[in-house]
C-alpha positions as CSV (number, residue, x, y, z in Angstrom):
1,M,93.5,112.2,92.1
2,A,96.0,110.0,89.9
3,A,94.0,108.9,86.4
4,D,92.8,105.5,86.7
5,P,90.7,103.8,83.9
6,S,89.2,101.8,86.7
7,A,88.7,104.2,89.1
8,A,85.2,105.0,88.1
9,A,84.2,101.3,88.6
10,D,85.7,100.7,92.1
11,P,87.3,103.5,94.2
12,D,89.7,101.3,95.5
13,G,91.2,100.1,91.9
14,P,92.2,97.0,90.7
15,D,95.1,96.5,93.5
16,A,93.0,98.0,96.6
17,V,95.2,100.5,97.5
18,R,95.0,104.1,97.6
19,L,97.4,107.1,98.3
20,T,96.9,110.3,100.2
21,W,99.4,111.6,97.4
22,N,99.7,109.7,94.3
23,A,103.3,111.9,93.3
24,W,105.6,111.9,96.1
25,P,108.5,114.9,97.1
26,R,111.6,114.0,96.9
27,S,112.8,115.3,99.8
28,K,111.7,115.3,103.5
29,V,111.1,119.4,104.2
30,E,108.9,119.0,100.6
31,A,107.4,116.1,101.9
32,S,106.5,118.2,105.7
33,R,105.6,120.8,103.5
34,C,102.8,118.6,102.2
35,V,100.9,118.7,105.7
36,V,98.9,115.5,104.7
37,P,101.2,112.6,105.5
38,L,102.3,110.4,102.8
39,A,100.4,107.1,103.5
40,A,98.4,104.4,101.7
41,A,95.1,102.2,102.7
42,I,95.3,98.8,101.9
43,S,92.9,96.3,102.0
44,P,95.2,93.4,102.0
45,V,92.7,90.4,101.1
46,R,90.0,92.1,99.0
47,S,87.4,90.3,96.9
48,P,89.9,87.8,94.6
49,E,86.7,88.9,91.9
50,S,89.2,92.1,91.2
51,L,92.5,90.0,90.4
52,A,93.1,89.9,86.9
53,S,94.3,86.3,87.1
54,P,93.5,83.5,88.9
55,P,95.3,82.5,92.1
56,L,98.7,80.8,90.8
57,P,99.1,76.9,91.9
58,Y,103.2,77.6,92.4
59,P,105.1,79.4,95.0
60,P,106.5,82.9,94.5
61,L,110.2,84.2,93.2
62,R,111.9,86.4,95.8
63,C,114.8,89.1,95.6
64,K,117.8,87.8,97.3
65,P,118.0,89.3,101.1
66,P,118.1,91.4,102.4
67,C,115.4,92.5,100.1
68,S,113.1,89.8,100.0
69,A,110.6,91.7,97.4
70,L,108.4,89.2,95.0
71,L,108.7,89.1,91.5
72,N,106.3,91.7,89.8
73,P,105.7,93.3,86.5
74,F,107.9,96.2,87.0
75,A,110.9,93.8,87.5
76,R,112.9,94.3,84.0
77,V,114.1,90.7,82.6
78,D,116.6,89.5,80.3
79,F,115.1,86.8,78.8
80,A,118.4,85.3,77.2
81,A,120.5,85.2,80.3
82,K,117.3,84.4,82.3
83,I,117.5,87.0,84.9
84,W,115.6,89.4,86.7
85,I,116.3,92.8,87.9
86,C,114.5,94.0,91.2
87,P,112.9,97.3,90.9
88,L,113.0,98.4,94.4
89,C,117.0,96.8,95.3
90,F,118.2,96.9,91.6
91,S,120.0,93.4,92.5
92,R,120.1,90.6,89.4
93,N,118.2,87.4,90.3
94,H,118.7,84.5,88.2
95,F,115.1,82.6,87.3
96,P,114.8,78.9,88.8
97,P,115.2,75.9,86.3
98,H,111.6,75.5,86.4
99,Y,111.6,78.9,84.7
100,A,113.4,77.5,81.7
101,A,110.7,78.1,79.1
102,I,110.0,81.8,79.8
103,S,110.7,84.2,76.6
104,E,109.2,87.1,75.7
105,S,106.0,85.5,74.2
106,N,106.1,82.9,77.1
107,V,105.8,84.8,80.3
108,P,104.5,84.0,83.5
109,A,101.1,85.9,84.9
110,E,103.2,88.0,87.5
111,L,104.5,89.5,84.8
112,F,101.9,90.6,83.3
113,P,101.3,94.3,82.7
114,Q,97.8,94.1,84.6
115,C,98.7,91.9,87.3
116,S,100.4,94.0,89.8
117,T,98.1,92.4,92.6
118,V,98.3,88.3,92.0
119,E,97.7,85.7,94.5
120,Y,99.4,82.5,95.1
121,I,98.4,79.2,96.5
122,V,100.8,77.6,98.8
123,A,100.7,74.0,99.4
124,G,103.2,73.5,102.4
125,A,106.0,75.1,103.6
126,P,107.3,78.6,102.6
127,G,108.5,78.0,98.8
128,V,108.1,74.2,98.6
129,P,105.2,72.8,96.8
130,V,104.0,69.3,98.4
131,Q,102.0,66.8,96.5
132,G,99.1,65.5,99.1
133,S,99.5,67.9,101.4
134,P,97.0,67.2,104.4
135,A,93.2,68.6,104.3
136,P,93.0,72.3,105.7
137,P,91.9,72.8,108.9
138,P,88.9,73.6,109.8
139,P,87.6,77.0,111.4
140,V,87.1,77.3,115.0
141,F,84.2,79.1,116.4
142,L,84.6,79.5,120.2
143,F,81.4,81.0,122.0
144,V,81.3,83.0,125.6
145,I,78.1,84.0,126.4
146,D,77.0,85.7,129.1
147,T,74.1,84.5,131.3
148,C,73.7,87.6,133.8
149,V,70.9,88.9,131.7
150,I,67.1,88.5,131.8
151,E,65.4,85.7,130.6
152,E,64.2,87.9,127.2
153,E,67.7,88.4,126.4
154,L,69.0,85.3,126.9
155,E,66.1,84.3,124.6
156,Y,67.3,86.1,122.3
157,V,70.7,84.8,122.5
158,K,69.5,81.4,121.9
159,L,67.6,81.7,118.7
160,S,70.8,83.8,117.4
161,M,72.8,80.7,118.5
162,R,70.7,78.3,117.1
163,K,70.6,80.0,113.5
164,A,74.4,80.3,113.8
165,V,74.9,76.9,114.6
166,A,73.0,75.9,111.2
167,L,74.6,77.8,109.5
168,L,78.3,77.1,110.2
169,P,80.1,74.1,107.4
170,E,79.6,70.8,109.3
171,H,83.4,70.3,109.7
172,A,83.8,73.7,111.4
173,L,84.6,73.2,115.1
174,V,82.8,74.7,118.1
175,G,82.7,75.0,121.7
176,L,80.5,76.9,124.5
177,V,81.9,78.9,127.5
178,T,79.2,80.3,129.4
179,F,79.9,82.8,132.5
180,G,78.3,84.9,135.1
181,T,79.8,84.5,138.7
182,Q,81.6,81.6,137.7
183,V,82.8,80.6,134.1
184,H,81.6,77.0,132.8
185,L,83.2,75.4,129.9
186,H,80.9,72.8,128.4
187,E,82.6,69.3,127.3
188,L,80.6,68.7,124.1
189,G,82.3,65.6,123.5
190,F,80.1,63.6,126.5
191,S,77.0,64.2,125.2
192,D,75.4,61.3,127.4
193,L,75.2,63.7,130.4
194,S,76.4,67.2,130.5
195,K,79.7,67.8,132.1
196,I,80.8,71.2,132.8
197,Y,84.1,72.4,134.4
198,V,83.7,75.9,136.4
199,F,86.2,77.9,137.5
200,R,85.7,80.4,140.0
201,G,85.3,84.4,138.6
202,T,87.2,86.0,141.5
203,K,90.8,86.3,140.4
204,E,92.9,85.9,137.5
205,I,94.1,82.6,136.4
206,S,96.9,81.6,134.9
207,K,97.3,79.5,131.3
208,E,98.7,76.6,133.1
209,Q,96.3,76.8,135.8
210,I,93.4,76.4,133.4
211,L,95.1,73.7,130.9
212,D,95.8,71.6,134.6
213,Q,92.2,71.8,135.5
214,L,91.3,70.5,132.0
215,G,93.4,67.7,131.9
216,L,95.3,69.1,129.3
217,A,98.3,70.5,131.7
218,G,101.3,68.2,129.5
219,A,100.5,70.6,126.1
220,G,103.9,72.1,125.5
221,R,105.9,69.6,126.9
222,P,107.4,66.8,124.7
223,G,104.8,64.4,122.7
224,F,102.2,67.1,122.8
225,P,102.0,70.2,120.2
226,K,104.4,73.1,121.0
227,M,102.5,76.6,121.5
228,P,104.1,78.9,118.6
229,Q,106.1,81.7,119.4
230,Q,106.1,85.1,118.6
231,P,107.7,85.0,115.3
232,G,110.3,87.1,114.5
233,G,109.4,87.7,110.9
234,P,106.3,86.7,108.4
235,Q,105.5,83.1,108.0
236,I,103.9,82.2,104.8
237,N,102.3,78.9,106.7
238,G,101.6,79.3,110.4
239,M,99.8,76.0,110.7
240,H,100.7,73.7,113.9
241,P,99.1,70.2,114.5
242,P,95.8,70.3,117.1
243,A,95.8,68.2,120.4
244,T,93.3,65.8,119.4
245,A,92.3,64.6,122.7
246,G,91.7,68.3,123.9
247,V,89.6,69.1,120.3
248,N,87.3,65.5,120.8
249,R,86.6,66.8,124.5
250,F,85.8,70.5,124.0
251,L,85.7,71.2,120.2
252,L,83.9,69.0,117.6
253,P,82.5,69.3,114.0
254,V,79.0,70.8,113.6
255,S,77.5,67.6,112.6
256,E,79.0,65.7,115.7
257,C,77.7,67.8,118.2
258,E,74.8,70.0,116.8
259,C,71.7,68.0,118.4
260,T,73.9,68.2,121.8
261,L,74.7,72.1,121.3
262,N,71.1,73.0,121.1
263,T,70.4,70.6,123.8
264,M,72.6,72.5,126.3
265,L,71.0,75.5,124.5
266,D,67.7,74.9,125.9
267,E,68.8,74.0,129.2
268,L,70.9,77.6,129.7
269,Q,69.6,79.6,132.1
270,S,70.6,82.8,133.2
271,D,72.8,82.9,136.4
272,Q,71.4,81.8,139.3
273,W,73.8,83.7,142.0
274,P,71.6,85.9,144.1
275,V,72.0,89.9,143.4
276,E,71.3,91.6,146.4
277,T,69.6,95.1,146.2
278,G,71.5,98.2,145.3
279,N,74.2,95.7,143.5
280,R,74.7,94.7,139.9
281,A,75.2,91.5,138.9
282,I,78.4,89.7,139.3
283,R,80.0,89.0,136.1
284,C,83.6,88.0,135.4
285,T,84.1,88.6,131.8
286,G,88.1,88.6,132.1
287,V,88.0,85.1,133.4
288,A,85.9,83.8,130.7
289,L,87.9,85.0,128.0
290,S,91.1,83.9,130.1
291,V,89.6,80.3,129.9
292,A,88.8,80.6,126.3
293,A,92.2,81.6,125.2
294,G,93.8,78.7,127.0
295,L,91.3,76.2,125.4
296,L,92.5,77.3,121.9
297,G,95.9,77.8,123.0
298,A,96.3,74.0,124.0
299,C,93.8,72.4,121.3
300,M,94.4,74.7,118.3
301,P,97.5,76.9,118.5
302,G,98.4,78.2,114.9
303,T,94.9,77.6,113.7
304,G,91.9,79.9,112.4
305,A,90.1,80.3,115.3
306,R,87.8,82.7,116.5
307,I,86.5,83.9,120.5
308,I,82.9,85.3,120.1
309,A,81.8,86.7,123.0
310,L,78.6,87.8,123.6
311,L,78.5,90.3,126.5
312,G,75.3,91.7,128.4
313,G,76.8,94.0,130.7
314,P,80.3,95.3,132.5
315,C,82.4,92.9,134.3
316,T,82.2,93.6,138.2
317,E,84.4,90.6,139.5
318,G,88.1,89.7,138.8
319,P,90.7,90.4,136.4
320,G,89.1,92.7,133.5
321,M,87.0,94.6,135.9
322,I,85.4,98.1,134.9
323,V,83.2,98.5,137.8
324,S,82.3,97.4,141.5
325,K,79.1,95.5,142.0
326,D,77.9,98.5,144.3
327,L,75.5,100.5,142.1
328,S,76.7,103.6,144.1
329,E,79.6,103.5,141.5
330,P,78.9,104.7,138.6
331,V,80.9,103.3,135.4
332,R,83.5,105.6,134.0
333,S,82.8,108.0,132.1
334,H,85.5,110.2,129.7
335,K,85.5,112.7,132.3
336,D,86.8,110.3,135.0
337,L,89.4,108.9,132.3
338,D,90.7,112.7,131.4
339,K,90.9,113.4,135.5
340,D,92.5,109.7,136.1
341,A,89.6,108.7,138.4
342,A,88.6,105.6,136.9
343,P,90.1,103.4,139.8
344,H,90.0,100.2,137.5
345,F,90.8,101.5,134.3
346,Q,94.6,101.1,134.2
347,K,94.4,97.6,135.7
348,A,91.8,96.5,133.2
349,V,93.8,97.7,130.0
350,K,96.9,95.9,131.0
351,F,95.1,92.5,131.5
352,Y,93.7,92.8,128.1
353,D,96.8,93.6,126.9
354,G,98.1,90.7,128.3
355,L,95.2,88.8,126.7
356,A,95.9,90.4,123.1
357,K,99.5,89.1,123.4
358,Q,98.4,85.7,124.1
359,L,95.9,85.5,121.5
360,V,98.2,87.0,119.0
361,S,101.2,84.0,119.7
362,Q,98.3,82.0,119.2
363,G,97.2,83.2,116.0
364,H,93.7,83.6,117.0
365,V,90.8,86.2,117.0
366,L,88.5,88.1,119.7
367,D,84.9,88.9,118.3
368,V,82.8,91.2,120.6
369,F,79.2,91.4,120.6
370,A,78.1,93.8,123.3
371,S,74.6,94.6,123.7
372,A,73.7,96.4,126.6
373,L,71.9,99.6,127.7
374,D,75.1,100.3,130.1
375,Q,78.9,99.8,129.2
376,V,80.6,96.9,129.2
377,G,83.9,97.7,128.8
378,L,84.9,97.8,125.5
379,A,87.1,100.7,125.8
380,E,89.3,98.3,127.8
381,M,88.9,95.6,125.7
382,K,89.6,97.4,122.7
383,V,93.4,96.7,122.6
384,A,92.5,92.7,122.7
385,V,89.8,93.5,119.7
386,E,91.9,95.4,117.4
387,R,95.0,93.8,117.8
388,T,94.0,90.3,116.7
389,G,91.6,92.1,113.9
390,G,88.4,90.8,115.8
391,L,85.1,92.5,114.9
392,V,83.2,94.3,116.9
393,V,78.9,95.2,117.1
394,L,77.6,97.5,120.0
395,S,73.8,97.3,120.2
396,E,71.1,97.9,122.9
397,S,69.8,94.5,123.2
398,F,70.0,91.1,121.8
399,G,66.7,91.5,120.5
400,H,67.6,94.3,118.4
401,S,68.1,94.0,114.3
402,V,71.7,95.5,114.9
403,F,72.9,92.7,117.0
404,K,70.7,89.7,115.3
405,D,71.5,90.5,111.4
406,S,75.4,91.3,112.6
407,F,75.7,88.3,114.1
408,K,73.9,86.4,111.4
409,R,76.3,87.9,108.6
410,I,79.6,86.2,110.4
411,F,78.4,82.4,109.7
412,E,76.7,83.5,106.1
413,G,78.1,82.1,102.9
414,G,78.2,83.5,99.4
415,E,77.1,86.8,98.4
416,Q,76.4,87.7,101.8
417,S,79.7,86.2,103.1
418,L,82.1,88.6,104.9
419,G,85.3,86.6,103.4
420,L,86.7,86.2,107.4
421,S,90.3,85.0,106.9
422,F,92.9,83.9,109.5
423,N,96.5,84.0,110.0
424,G,97.1,86.8,108.5
425,T,100.8,88.5,108.1
426,L,101.5,91.6,106.0
427,E,105.2,92.6,104.9
428,I,105.7,95.6,103.4
429,N,109.0,96.3,100.6
430,C,109.9,99.5,99.3
431,S,112.4,101.5,97.2
432,K,115.5,102.6,99.3
433,D,114.7,106.3,99.9
434,I,111.0,105.3,101.6
435,K,111.3,104.4,104.9
436,V,108.0,102.6,107.1
437,Q,106.7,104.7,110.0
438,G,104.0,101.8,111.3
439,V,100.5,100.8,110.5
440,I,97.1,102.2,111.9
441,G,94.6,99.4,112.4
442,P,93.6,95.6,113.0
443,C,97.0,94.3,113.3
444,T,100.2,94.1,115.9
445,S,104.0,94.5,115.1
446,L,106.2,91.3,114.4
447,E,108.9,93.7,115.5
448,K,111.0,92.9,112.2
449,K,113.4,95.6,112.1
450,G,115.6,96.7,109.0
451,A,116.7,99.5,106.7
452,L,113.4,100.4,105.8
453,C,112.1,101.3,109.5
454,A,111.9,105.0,110.0
455,D,113.0,107.0,112.7
456,T,109.8,108.3,114.0
457,V,106.8,105.9,114.7
458,V,103.5,106.3,114.0
459,G,100.7,103.2,115.5
460,Q,102.3,99.8,115.1
461,G,105.7,100.9,114.2
462,N,109.6,99.8,114.2
463,T,108.7,97.0,111.7
464,T,108.1,96.2,108.2
465,A,106.0,92.9,109.0
466,W,102.5,92.9,111.2
467,K,100.3,89.7,112.3
468,M,97.1,90.0,111.5
469,C,95.1,87.2,113.3
470,G,91.7,88.0,111.3
471,L,91.1,89.9,108.5
472,D,88.1,90.4,105.9
473,R,87.4,91.9,103.1
474,N,86.3,95.2,104.5
475,T,89.7,94.9,106.4
476,S,92.0,98.8,105.5
477,L,95.2,99.4,107.0
478,A,96.6,102.9,106.8
479,V,100.5,102.5,106.5
480,F,102.6,105.8,106.8
481,F,105.4,106.6,105.0
482,D,108.5,109.0,105.2
483,V,111.0,110.0,102.6
484,S,115.0,109.6,103.7
485,P,117.0,110.2,100.1
486,S,120.8,109.3,100.4
487,E,123.8,110.9,99.4
488,R,123.8,109.0,95.9
489,S,120.3,109.3,95.2
490,S,120.0,112.7,95.4
491,Q,122.8,113.2,92.8
492,P,121.8,114.1,89.1
493,G,122.1,110.9,86.6
494,H,121.2,108.7,89.8
495,Q,117.7,110.0,90.2
496,N,115.0,107.4,89.8
497,P,111.9,108.5,88.2
498,H,109.8,106.1,89.9
499,L,109.0,105.1,93.4
500,Y,107.3,101.2,94.4
501,I,105.8,99.9,97.1
502,Q,105.3,96.5,97.5
503,F,102.7,94.8,100.3
504,V,102.9,90.9,100.4
505,T,100.1,89.5,102.5
506,S,99.8,85.6,103.8
507,Y,96.9,84.3,105.1
508,Q,94.4,81.3,105.2
509,H,91.5,82.0,102.8
510,P,88.1,81.1,104.1
511,E,88.6,77.6,102.6
512,G,91.2,76.8,104.5
513,Q,94.3,77.2,101.9
514,M,97.1,79.4,102.8
515,R,97.6,81.9,100.4
516,I,99.8,85.1,99.4
517,R,98.5,88.2,97.7
518,V,101.2,90.5,96.0
519,T,100.3,94.2,95.4
520,T,103.1,96.5,93.8
521,I,102.9,99.7,93.1
522,C,104.8,102.5,91.3
523,R,104.4,106.1,91.7
524,K,106.2,109.1,90.3
525,W,108.9,111.1,92.1
526,V,108.2,115.0,91.8
527,D,110.3,118.2,92.7
528,G,107.8,119.7,95.0
529,S,109.7,122.7,95.2
530,T,108.9,123.3,91.7
531,N,106.5,120.9,90.2
532,T,103.1,121.4,92.6
533,E,100.7,120.8,89.7
534,E,101.8,117.4,89.6
535,L,101.7,117.1,93.4
536,V,98.0,118.5,93.6
537,E,97.0,116.3,90.5
538,G,97.7,113.3,92.4
539,F,95.9,114.3,95.5
540,D,93.6,111.9,97.0
541,Q,90.8,113.9,99.3
542,E,88.9,110.8,100.6
543,T,92.1,108.8,101.4
544,A,93.7,112.2,102.7
545,A,90.5,112.6,105.1
546,V,90.3,109.0,106.6
547,V,94.3,109.1,107.1
548,L,94.1,112.2,109.3
549,A,90.8,111.0,111.3
550,R,92.8,107.8,111.7
551,Y,96.1,109.8,113.0
552,I,94.2,112.2,115.2
553,S,92.2,109.3,116.5
554,L,95.2,107.6,117.6
555,K,96.5,110.6,118.7
556,M,94.1,111.9,120.9
557,E,94.0,108.4,122.8
558,M,97.9,108.3,122.9
559,E,98.7,112.2,124.2
560,E,96.9,113.6,127.0
561,E,97.1,117.2,126.3
562,F,96.4,116.8,122.4
563,D,93.8,119.4,121.2
564,A,92.3,117.9,117.9
565,T,90.3,120.6,116.9
566,R,92.6,123.4,116.8
567,W,95.4,120.8,115.2
568,L,92.7,120.0,112.5
569,D,92.3,124.0,111.8
570,R,95.9,124.1,111.9
571,S,96.7,121.6,109.3
572,L,93.7,123.2,107.1
573,I,95.4,126.0,107.4
574,R,98.7,125.1,106.3
575,L,97.1,123.1,103.3
576,C,95.3,126.5,101.9
577,S,98.4,128.5,102.3
578,R,100.5,125.8,100.6
579,F,98.2,125.0,97.4
580,G,95.1,127.3,97.7
581,D,94.8,130.5,94.9
582,Y,93.8,133.2,96.7
583,R,94.3,137.5,97.4
584,K,95.3,138.1,101.0
585,D,92.0,139.2,103.1
586,D,89.7,138.7,100.8
587,P,87.8,135.2,101.3
588,S,86.1,135.6,97.9
589,S,89.1,135.3,95.8
590,F,89.8,132.0,97.4
591,N,90.3,128.9,94.7
592,F,91.3,125.5,95.3
593,H,92.0,122.8,92.8
594,S,89.0,120.4,92.5
595,N,91.3,117.7,93.7
596,F,91.0,119.3,96.8
597,S,87.3,121.1,96.7
598,L,85.9,118.7,99.1
599,F,88.6,118.3,101.6
600,P,87.7,121.6,103.9
601,Q,84.1,120.1,104.2
602,F,85.7,116.6,105.2
603,M,87.6,118.8,107.8
604,F,84.6,120.6,109.3
605,N,82.5,117.6,109.6
606,L,85.6,115.4,110.9
607,R,85.6,118.3,113.5
608,R,81.6,117.8,114.6
609,S,82.2,114.1,114.7
610,Q,82.1,111.4,117.2
611,F,85.7,110.5,116.6
612,V,86.5,114.1,117.4
613,Q,83.7,115.0,120.0
614,V,83.5,112.9,122.7
615,F,80.3,114.9,123.8
616,N,77.3,112.9,124.4
617,N,79.5,109.8,123.8
618,S,80.5,107.1,126.3
619,P,84.2,105.5,126.6
620,D,82.8,102.3,124.8
621,E,80.8,104.5,122.3
622,T,83.9,106.1,121.8
623,A,86.1,102.7,121.3
624,Y,83.6,101.4,119.0
625,F,83.3,104.0,116.6
626,R,87.1,104.3,116.3
627,M,87.8,100.6,116.2
628,L,85.2,100.6,112.9
629,L,87.1,103.7,111.2
630,N,90.6,102.3,111.8
631,R,89.4,98.7,110.2
632,E,86.9,99.8,107.3
633,S,87.9,100.7,103.6
634,I,88.1,104.5,102.3
635,T,84.3,104.1,101.0
636,N,82.8,103.0,104.2
637,S,85.2,105.4,106.8
638,V,84.5,108.6,104.4
639,A,80.5,107.8,105.3
640,M,81.4,107.8,108.5
641,I,83.4,111.1,108.7
642,Q,80.6,113.0,106.3
643,P,77.4,111.2,105.8
644,S,76.0,111.2,102.3
645,L,71.9,112.5,101.9
646,I,69.7,112.0,99.3
647,S,66.7,113.5,98.2
648,F,63.5,111.8,97.0
649,S,60.8,114.0,95.5
650,F,58.0,113.9,93.1
651,D,59.7,116.9,90.8
652,S,63.0,115.2,90.7
653,P,65.1,111.9,90.5
654,P,67.1,110.5,93.8
655,S,69.8,112.8,94.3
656,P,72.4,114.0,96.5
657,V,71.5,117.1,98.4
658,F,73.8,119.7,100.7
659,L,74.1,118.1,104.1
660,D,72.4,121.2,106.2
661,V,69.2,121.8,107.6
662,A,68.5,123.9,104.1
663,S,67.7,120.5,102.4
664,I,65.0,119.8,104.4
665,A,61.4,120.5,103.1
666,A,57.7,119.4,103.6
667,D,57.5,117.6,100.2
668,R,60.6,115.9,100.6
669,I,61.7,112.5,101.8
670,L,65.6,112.1,102.7
671,L,67.8,109.8,103.3
672,L,70.7,109.7,105.2
673,D,73.7,107.2,105.3
674,A,75.7,107.9,108.4
675,Y,77.3,104.4,108.2
676,F,76.2,103.4,111.9
677,S,72.7,104.5,111.0
678,V,70.6,104.8,107.9
679,V,67.6,107.5,108.3
680,I,64.6,107.6,106.3
681,F,63.3,111.4,107.2
682,H,59.7,112.3,105.8
683,G,59.0,116.4,105.5
684,M,55.6,117.1,107.4
685,T,53.6,117.0,103.9
686,I,54.7,113.6,102.9
687,A,54.1,112.0,106.7
688,Q,50.5,113.5,106.6
689,W,49.5,112.2,103.2
690,R,51.2,108.8,104.3
691,N,49.2,109.2,107.9
692,M,46.0,109.4,105.7
693,G,46.8,106.6,103.4
694,Y,47.1,108.3,100.0
695,Q,49.5,105.6,99.0
696,N,46.6,103.0,99.3
697,Q,44.1,104.5,96.7
698,P,44.7,103.6,93.1
699,E,44.9,106.9,91.8
700,H,48.4,107.8,94.1
701,Q,50.3,105.3,93.3
702,Q,53.1,107.5,92.3
703,F,53.0,108.4,95.7
704,A,53.2,105.2,96.9
705,Q,56.4,104.3,94.7
706,L,58.0,107.7,96.6
707,L,57.3,106.0,99.4
708,Q,58.9,102.9,99.0
709,A,61.9,104.3,96.9
710,P,63.9,105.3,100.3
711,H,63.4,102.1,101.7
712,E,64.4,100.0,98.9
713,E,67.9,101.9,98.6
714,A,68.3,101.5,102.1
715,Q,67.6,98.0,101.9
716,I,71.2,97.7,99.7
717,I,73.1,99.9,101.7
718,I,72.2,97.9,105.1
719,K,72.6,94.6,102.9
720,G,76.1,95.5,102.2
721,R,77.4,96.9,105.5
722,F,79.2,95.2,108.5
723,P,78.3,95.8,111.3
724,V,74.8,96.0,110.2
725,P,73.6,100.0,110.6
726,R,70.0,101.0,112.5
727,L,67.7,101.7,110.7
728,V,65.3,104.5,111.7
729,V,62.4,105.8,109.8
730,C,60.8,109.2,111.1
731,D,58.8,112.7,110.2
732,Q,59.7,115.8,110.6
733,H,59.4,117.5,114.3
734,G,59.3,113.9,115.5
735,S,61.5,112.5,118.4
736,Q,63.5,110.3,116.0
737,A,64.1,113.6,113.8
738,R,67.2,114.1,115.9
739,F,69.0,110.9,114.2
740,L,69.0,113.1,111.1
741,L,69.6,116.7,112.7
742,A,72.6,115.6,114.8
743,K,74.6,114.8,111.3
744,L,73.5,118.2,109.5
745,N,75.0,121.5,109.3
746,P,72.8,124.0,111.1
747,S,73.1,127.1,108.6
748,A,68.9,127.7,109.8
749,T,68.0,129.1,113.1
750,Y,65.1,130.5,115.0
751,N,66.0,133.6,113.3
752,S,66.0,132.4,109.7
753,A,63.3,132.0,107.3
754,H,63.6,128.3,107.2
755,D,60.9,126.3,109.2
756,V,63.5,123.9,111.2
757,A,64.6,123.8,114.4
758,P,68.0,124.9,115.3
759,V,70.4,121.8,115.6
760,L,71.9,121.8,119.3
761,T,76.4,121.5,118.7
762,P,78.9,120.3,121.4
763,K,80.1,124.3,123.3
764,G,83.3,125.4,121.7
765,H,83.5,124.5,118.1
766,V,82.4,126.1,115.1
767,S,78.8,124.6,113.8
768,D,78.1,126.8,110.6
769,I,80.5,125.5,107.9
770,R,80.4,129.0,105.9
771,Q,81.8,130.4,109.2
772,F,84.1,127.7,109.7
773,F,85.5,128.8,105.8
774,R,85.3,132.3,106.2
775,E,87.8,131.8,109.5
776,I,90.0,129.5,107.8
777,I,90.5,131.4,104.6
778,L,91.0,134.6,106.3
779,I,93.7,133.2,108.8
780,A,95.2,131.2,105.9
């Protein structure tokens, strides 16, 4: 990994950018020999505390087209001539008149060497500051609640909703849609009497029909706000005036409708439509989301708005249906999808793809909170949630802490805030010898094609700009690059030793301001054929593992016959052959550089992970795991791939131990952080002492502290995590111990000396990490 003074304190560094390789080979052939793709993981709107300077209250300077890169610390400046030279395209640009006072002793913040990342506050239109600009629009939260649930579950929903409304800023706009057999849109502006608009759930309703029934059919005609079209390129300020007539009826500030909303929640009942014996409840999820999207499109186009859907079961009627009402028809499984035996799947995916395009054009976000023992159709909804940058939480019940605590986190402020932002666009500028293949993450292509687009496409490609309707502090995108040197740059004397990549993110800050965040990074070109040492020194094994995990997850979804396990094995063999030091047929002689030391372990755990092995997971669970992998930071994603295991004992302070069953001991407490779950595992002796109440006796205070320590550490993990992980407290040989054993390397069996149960693994893949290493080394 490249040396970085800030790396010890913050693994993502001050720019929140991590590259798989921090030194790049000059040729396409040498890049392919690196095996791990040339890619960057960027968190576009990481916490402002990481910035070296406060936000700048003036517009940025751009290089002349077609480059359009922004002024940055790597630009060469001629102070006498008032000219700056772009490091990406080498164009010469004149400073505007308001930079007349610039000199070597008086430079703007964006030229400070430590300010490789800066933020600008945009007051008005792109590049034009406006005095006395109007107040920023309030955030909008439209709740869509499933009422086809039992009374107990509905009470949990009401309780969480009341807490959420109490946490919302008073100026935030809220709306309410409930659905079961039919869709009910509640008119909050008519407080004297409960007024509801009802939509049939049996068939798809067009946006025009929705607006006509709501009395908003004029939206889009002269005199009404126009729906924003999908832009051809990134916009700095995409705000559009709301249709106030519609807002006043269906979307009201919390300060004006909190009492009305609480009254509606009190009166809310489970869906009254009778359910015949042997049938599922009639649930029209697709129509409900269409109504919500149509309402926001008419009332609040182009402003920060979220549709927050609380779903308690599968859609059984109308568009988006995933299973019929007849209980004899099972909900689709992975085997059904592989055999093309899921009759509703493709039609539902097509519907949600259309909904995603509508929401992206409006700049709105779809969040899904699925709380059910059955599947709800998350696999079909994935396209709409991911392309709008929405949040997703999967739990068993609305009363479970995973739902309650995660739902609350969305609306909390201060240190607990997720930093939810809206209407983001990401634009990438880079040196001429670099092409952009695409992005994997919660975004949508803006189809801005140009010379920087590569021929090969990964994820959302064929563009250098992407739309992110919703993003937060942990949102992370994986950007894939290709090396494509020109003939001129390949000639001696014309080679630039450095490469530059610039990420420009414009977004609506949680406070409502439009901001532009500019991150410019510089790395070295190296000759990969003769200088492998610099390549190796610049390898980031954590980022490489996460990038590969995202890449193969995408290929598993896009390519029917893709064998992820075999592909990973071959990639690791090629990497060992390229960068390992060994004598042929002698596994004991193999040696890897320290920058690669953990990478084989990451690959072993990735092969066994829920991202590759769909055994014992439903399509909804697989979609959920992959959506979070694609959006979370590198640190969080590494925890998903390879959980961390900490040992607590009398003999030593808390310390990391191997992710292996050999780490289990009767006198130990183990704390497992597997991201989706946090497990506190008590050894047999510890559990017996606890059950006998030793911790309550004054002479055993040390034991009481030992019991408390992992709980305190677990709460620290849970506090900084979204979605909130499941907390499992279990004992050795107990039924809940499976949450730990499923994540451990099963090196011990019944035939070994260790007093632990064997760990069962899906048939067909290597379970023991040592066996895995031996096979890889021998083949390499």
